[in-house]
C-alpha positions, -999 to +999 in steps of 0.1 A: +207-157-690+215-191-688+195-221-674+216-249-655+194-276-674+208-264-706+239-286-700+220-316-696+184-326-689+193-339-655+220-314-646+200-294-622+189-325-602+225-338-602+239-305-591+214-298-562+218-334-547+255-333-551+259-298-535+238-311-506+263-338-500+291-314-504+278-289-480+268-317-456+303-329-454+295-364-470+315-359-500+347-340-511+349-313-538+365-340-559+336-362-555+313-334-564+332-325-595+334-362-604+295-366-601+288-336-622+314-347-649+297-381-650+263-366-655+276-345-685+296-374-700+265-397-700+245-371-717+271-365-745+274-404-750+236-408-751+235-379-775+261-392-799+242-425-802 
């Protein structure tokens, strides 16, 4: 199996908080996707330095 935090160290926290916003009608699917992509992009940037 795979663990969500394998993508980034903060991925699980980002995913859970953004899913709560999405399911609560606070954000859109596009906002959810953007937030997850930002988390991953920031991790890749930190990793490359």
